N, C-alpha and C positions, 0 to 999 in steps of 0.2 A: 676699709672695712675689716673688721676682725674676722679671721678665718675660723670656720667651724670644723675644719678637717683635721683629723689626727694623722699627720703626714708620716710619723714613725720613721723618720730618717730618709724617706724616699724622695727622689727628685722627679717631679711629675711635670712634663712639658705641657704647654698650653695647647699644642696640636701635634698630631702624628705627622711626621715629615712625608711619609709615603702618601697618605691620603690627602694631605695638603697639596702635594705636587700633582696628584691625579686630578684634583679639583681645578687647579690652574690650567692643566692641559684640556680638560673638558670645556672650560670657559672659552679658551682660545679656539677650540673646534666650533663652538657655537657662533663666535664672532667672524672667523675667517674661513671656516669649512675644513673638512678632514684632509683635503689634499695639501693645504698650506701649513699643516701642523704635524710635527713628529711627536707622538705620545709614546715614549719608551719608559713609562713609569709602572705599568700594571703587571703584577705577577700572575697573569692569566693569559691563555691563548686567544689571540685575535686574528682574524683573517686579513687579507690585504686591503679590504675595504673598511677595516676598523670595527668589524662586528665580532662580538664574542663567539668563539667556537664552542658549540655544544655537540657532542657526538650524536648523530641522528638516531643511531640504534639505541643509545641510552635514553634519549629524549622520548622515543616511542614507548619504551617500557615504563618510564615515569608517567606518561599520560594514560597508560592502560591500568594504572593502579585503581583499585576500588577505594572508597572513602575509609574503610576500616584499615586498609593497608598503609595509610599515611596519617590518620587521625588518632589511632589507638596508641597508648603508651608502648614503648619498647622496653624490654627488660633492661635493668641498669647496665649490665655488661654487654648488651646487644642481643639480638635474636639468635637462637641456635643456628639457623640456616646461614645467617650473615657471618657468624664467627667461624663457621666451616668454610664458607666461600672466600672470606678475606685471607685465609691462609694460602689458598690457591693463587689468589691475586698477588700476594706479597712475595711468595717464594717461587712462583712459576714452576718450572720443571725441576727445581732443586727440592730434594726430600730431606728435611732436617733429621739429624740423628739424636738431637737433644729432646728433652721433654718440653712440649710447647703449650702455651696458653695464650689466648687472645681475649682482649677486653676492648669492646667498642668505645670510641670516644668521639665527641663532636669536633672533628678536625685534628690534624697533627699537633697543633698547639696544645690541645688538651692532653694528648699522650705525653708530651714533654713535661707539662705541668705535673701530671701524676708521678712520672718517674723521678722528678726532683723532690716532690713531696715525700715519697716513700723510700727513697734510697740515698737520702742525705739528711743532715741534721741542721737545725737553725745555727747560723754562724759559719757553716761550711762554705768553702769555695767550690764552685762548679767549674770544671775545666772544659774549655772549648778553644777552637782556633781563633786567631785575631780577626780574620775575615769571616764574620758570622752574622746571621739574621738577628737584628737588634732586639726583638722581643725575648730572646734567651735571657738577657740581662733583666728585663722587666719581670719576667716570670720568676726568676730567682729572687729579685728584690721583694716581690709580693710575699714571699715566704721566708724572708730574713736570711737569705743566702747571698753570697757574692759571686762574682765571675772572675776567674783567672784565665788568661789567654796564653797559648803558646804561639810562636810565630809559625804561620801556616806554610810559608815558603822559605827555602834557604836562598843563598846568593845566586845559585844556578837556576832558580825557579822550580825546584823540586820540592816535594812534600818534606817538611822539616822534621824528620824522625828524631834527630838529636834533641831538639828543643821539646818535642812531645815527650820523649823519655825523661828529660830533666824535670819538666813540670809535673809529670805523674809522680815521680819519686819525691819531689819536693813536697807536694801536697799530702801524699799518703803517709809521710812521716808524722804529720800533725793532725790527721783526721782518721777516725776509724772507718768512715764511709767516704767514698769518692764517686761522684757522678761525672762521667766524661761524655760530652756530646760531640759527635762527628756528623756533619751534614755532608753526606756523599752517597751515591754518585750525583754529579751535576750540582755541585755546591751553590747555594745562594749566599753571597752574590757573585762568585767568580766563575761558575761553570766548571770548576775542577772536579775530577773524580780520582780517588785514590787508586793507584795501580796495585797489582797483586804483590809486587815487592814492598810497596808501602804497607799493605796489610800484614805481611809477614813481620815487618818491623814493629807494627803496632802490637801484634800478638806476642812478640818477644818481650816487649815492655810489660805487657799484662801478665805474662808468665812469671815475671820477677816481682810482682806485688806480693808482699809477705802474706802467708796463709791466714794470719790472725786479723788481717785487714780485709775490707770488702769493697769491691768496685762494681759499678753498673756502667756498662758501655752502651750508651743510648745512641742509636743510629737513626738520624733524621733522614729518611729515604723518600722525602716528599716528591722528588723529581726522577725517581728511578726509572719510571716507564717512558721517560723522554730523554734518557741518557745514552741510548744506543741499543744494540741488539739485546732483546729481553733476557736471553740466556747468558750472554757474555757479561752483562752488567751485574748479574747475580752470582758470578763465580766466587766472589769474596765470602759468601755465606759458608763455604767449606772451610775457610780459615778460622772463623769465629764460632763455628758449631762445636759444641761440647768442649768449651774451655774449662779451665780448672774450677773447682767447686766454689771458690771465693770471688769469681768473676761472673756477672750475669749480663749477657747481651740482651738488649731490649730494642726491638725494631718499632719505630714510629712510622707507620705506613699510612699515607694520605690517599684515601680513595677520592677525596675532593678533587685532587689534581688528575689522577689517573682516569677518572670517569667524567671529568669536566662538570663536577657537581659542587663547585666552589661554595656557593651560598647555602647548599644543603647541609654542609658541615658533616663530613663522614670520614672516619679514620679508625684505626685500631692500633693498640700497643700490644706487641707480641714478644713473649720471652722465649729464650733458648736456654732452658734451665738444666742444671746438672743432675737434678733428681726430681721425682714426681712431687715430693713434698714442697720443694721450692716453687715449682710451677703452680701447685694448688694455692700456696701462700700468695703468689703473684696475683692470681685471680681474685683472691679474697681482699687483699689490702687495696688494690686499685679499684675494685667495685665499691668498697667503703669510701674511698676518696671521691669517686664520681658522684656518689649519693650526696655528699656534702657540698658539691660545687654546682653541678648542672642536673643532677638526678638522673635523667634518661637522655641518651643520644637520640637524634631524630630517627624516626622509624622508616620514613619513605625511602631514603637512599639505601638503607639496609635491605629493604624488600627488592629494590631494583637490582642490587648486586647479587643477591641470592638467586633471582630469576635468571640473570645472565649466565651464572655458572651452572645452572640446572639445564641449560639448553646449549648444546655444543655448536649449533648453527648460529645462534645469536652471539655467542662468545666469539666465534670466528669473525662475525660482522663487526663487532666492537673492536677487536684486535686489528682488523684491516683498516678501519677508520683511524685508529690511534697511530698505526704505522705511517699513514699518510701525513698526519699532523706532525709526527716526529721527524719525518724527512724534511718537511717545510721548515721546521724549527732549526734543524741542523744546517740547512742551506742558509738561513738568515745569519746564524752565528758565524759560519765560515765566510760569508760575504763581509761581515763586519771586520773579521780578522784580516782578510785580504786587503781591504781598503785602509785599515789601520797600519798595516805593514808598508803600504805604498806612501802614506803621508808621514810616517815616523811617529805614530801615536803609540805609546806604550800601553799594553794591557796585561793583566794578570793571566797566568796559564788557564786556558779554556779548553774543555773537552766536549761538553754538550750541555743541554738544558736551557733554562729560560733566560739566563742572564750572562752578561759580560761585564767585567769590572775594569775601569780605567783609574789608576791611582793618580792622585793630585794633592797639592798642599792645601787648597782652600775650596773644598767641594761646594759649599753653600754659595760662594761668589760665582763659581763656574756655572752652577745650575741657574743662578739668576741671569747671568750673561747669556746663556743659551736660551733661556726663556724669552729674552728680548727678540730672539730670532725664531720664536715659536717651536723650539725644540725642548722637550721636557724630560729630564732625567731625575734620578733620586740621589741626593747627597748621602753618602754612606761611609761613615768613619773617615778614612783618609783617601777617599776616592768617590767616583760617581758610578752608579749602577745603571747599566743599559738593559732594558727589557727587550730582548730580541723576540720574545713571545708576543709582544704587543705591537711591534713595528714591522711593516712589510720588508721584503728583501731589498727593494729599491731604496727605501728609507734607511735601512741598515747600511747600505753602501754610501749614502750621503752623509751619515752622521759622523764618521771618524774625522773627516776633513773639517766639519763644523766645530767639533770638539777641539781639535788641534788649533784652529784659528782663534777660538775663544780663549784658549789657554795663553796663546801668544799675545793676544790683545790685553789680557789681564797683567802680563809681565812688563808691558811698556810703561 
């Protein structure tokens, strides 16, 4: 059949690997029952019985909304109350010194999309780490940009500041604009978080970008509220706050993850601008782009978050529930690490978050082999991603030996 599509140089797969793996896992659960299946595919929090975790305090607020609170259009940039509340959610106890502006978006994906659209040019390369969330490439390709990667880890398993520095300087020589995406803390897919020393090295590189060039440092902080102590994981803000005038930090903050409102699609992109003019421009251009793509972000989750931050008792309840989920998540990640060490399974450096990464040469074959044993993971570049967010601690302890055995079976 003759194609009707204008592919415009894009490579479009027949199916999304993540959702395909999720579907296989769900089919196996239907056939064999949840106890016989390890579904470590989903990037969302599930309890030990395999049920989606929705914070009860958030759920109660959502159910208390009146029809007008969820059915009416929201302003393109988000409701005023939400834009104020989301700054408290994103920064916590940290008080920015820069000029800030927040624009609401339907999910962190949309924040990244707008940042690429407005702070790079067609034909540019977007810089990110080699272990990254695959849709970065898809988003860039949709807007005729490419992706350049730096090696995330050096030979000692530390953040590769040398290659980051090299790639920034390489790209900025040939581009007037450079968008850099760093997914931290609790990187997807590795669970790694940049240390304060890593951040100072990043700042040193950015300080050396020629003043006639412009760079946007886009921080995908989707998992920040599941990365550790809320204040400690935000210490890096002090390093990137009030950078030189040709560097613009942009925080892509996902309320979808933090408030367990995945399907409600709620996030914000927030700038730390050097001047009020740049902050105002940020609001203007990103609102313009939003209008052209999705028009308005969903109103209901904005109303929920505004109400939570207007009630200190409700906020305390939400934070307590989230802390409990965070502890559960960390216990699962540590359990996987412990068992991996026992059986000699290599993993990439993990700190916290939803995922652990196991490097391997043929991730698709490995996932197929594990699927035969009713264990489902995601093939991810040169490795397989394990969602500790979706698997119980007991299953996280079983998985490393299963992965190791499957690897050895494939090598025979």
